[in-house]
Residue, then its C-alpha position, 0 to 999 in steps of 0.5 A: x751294585x757293590x762299590x769298592x771301598x777304594x773307589x768310594x774313598x777316591x770319590x769322597x776325596x774328589x768331591x771334597x776338593x771340588x766343594x772347597x775349590x781346591x781342584x785345578x779347575x778352581x785355581x785362581x789366576x793372577x793378572x798383574x797390571x802395571x802402568x805409569x800414572x799415579x793411583x788417582x781417579x783423575x788419572x786416565x790410565x788408573x781410572x781405566x785400570x780400575x774399570x778393567x779390574x772390575x769388569x774382568x773379575x766380575x766377568x770371570x766370577x773371580x777365576x781371574x784376580x787383577x792386581x794393579x801396580x800404578x806409578x811404575x811399581x813393577x819397574x821402568x818400561x824396558x824392564x816391564x816390556x821384558x816381563x811381558x815377553x817372559x810372562x812375569x808381567x801379565x798386562x802393561x800400559x806403556x808409552x810409545x817411548x818405552x816400547x822400541x827397546x823390545x819392538x823397534x818398529x814402534x819408533x814410526x809413531x814419532x813421525x811428526x804432523x801425521x794425524x789431523x786430530x784424535x779421530x784421524x788417529x783412532x781410524x788408523x790405529x783401530x783399522x787394518x794398519x793397527x791390527x797388522x802392526x799388532x800381529x807383527x809385534x806378537x809374532x816377533x816378541x811374544x807380546x800381544x798388543x790389544x789396544x792403542x790409547x792416548x798419551x796426549x798430543x805433544x806441543x812445544x813449550x819454552x821459557x824464551x819466546x812465542x813460537x809461530x814459525x819453524x824459524x822461531x825454534x832456532x837456537x833453543x835448547x829443547x829437552x827430548x825423551x831419549x829417542x833418536x826420532x825426537x832428536x831428529x825432529x828437533x834438529x830438523x827445526x833448527x833447535x838443539x835437542x838435549x835428551x833428559x829423563x822424565x824425572x830430571x826434567x823439572x829441575x833441568x827447566x828450572x836450572x836452564x839446562x834446557x830452554x824448553x821441552x815437548x809434551x802433552x797437556x796431561x804431562x805438563x800439568x802432572x809435573x807442573x812444567x808450567x812453573x818454568x815455561x812461559x810459552x806453549x805453541x799448540x802445534x801438535x807435532x806428534x800424537x803420542x800413544x800408550x799401548x795395552x799389551x798382554x803377555x802372549x804366554x799368559x793369554x794362551x793359558x786362559x780359557x775362552x771365557x777369560x780371554x773374552x773378559x780380558x779382551x772386553x776389559x781392554x776395550x772398556x779401559x781404552x775408551x775411558x783412557x782415550x776420553x779422559x786424555x782427549x778431554x785434557x788435550x782439548x782443554x789445553x788452551x784454557x787450562x794452561x792460560x789459567x796457569x799463566x802460560x802464553x798460548x800460541x795457536x797455529x792455523x792449518x797453513x802454519x802447521x803445514x809449514x812445520x810439517x814441510x820442514x820436519x817430516x821429510x828428515x824424520x821420515x828419511x831417518x825412519x826409513x833408513x834406521x827402523x823400517x821403510x816398509x812400516x813407515x810407508x804403510x803408516x803414511x799410506x794408512x794416514x793418507x787413506x783415512 
């Protein structure tokens, strides 16, 4: 059979492109992955990110290259959330305080004294409620929420006195993240909330601008807040979380094998992230006592006193200003588990 010279040359050119991986089918996709902890193996978010990168690159045989940007290298949370929406950031792990600027409903996770323990939180977040919220977020924002992980159970610390009852909070100046939900929580307990950015918190505590603050043990240790805080009460008022989010525009551009690898990678990362942060939470008394803090533990009955004081006003705020539907769904999901 006679082959036309033009067809022969075209076939040779196509074969060359395939041989050298220059064809569209072999174009490597880049996944930029950012989070807000330092680039250390002892940091839950970074250890999780390294595992994600290893799994995805191996599972896709290099068709997906994962670039890690720890310690907020791609900008503050609001900027990263916009990047996810626009598709300029492919994957981000953002704390619950950074998400409501794009998806206001996420404020409901500030409802205090909601979960009994880590297992209770996981059951709600991994179940029907967590899936429905993620789907609502995807439809409204173009951001695919693929997993929930820990940001530490939040406790109150202060430099003045041990806190064992809601009345002990009265008159204290407590730093909160810039969030109306946390302002309402602290006000409900009779303390005076002051919104201070995370980067300014150590100086504010050192200078007495605030008497106390609220955070999980991971953040207390990371910023050495124990240097200026004598007392901590393990009240666990809020289970704080991180969300693993992927740009829907990016995800839809992946082939089936790549989508599977990313989904599996998030599951692997989420487990590492949860396990490490949970271990830190559970070691709070030992770790913080060793740092010189006076640790006050509360009984279930004592925690219930805090719940009865703090939850109703915060719930009322969330129902009025965020979403009555989603606030009630979250309470019902927690009660059912």
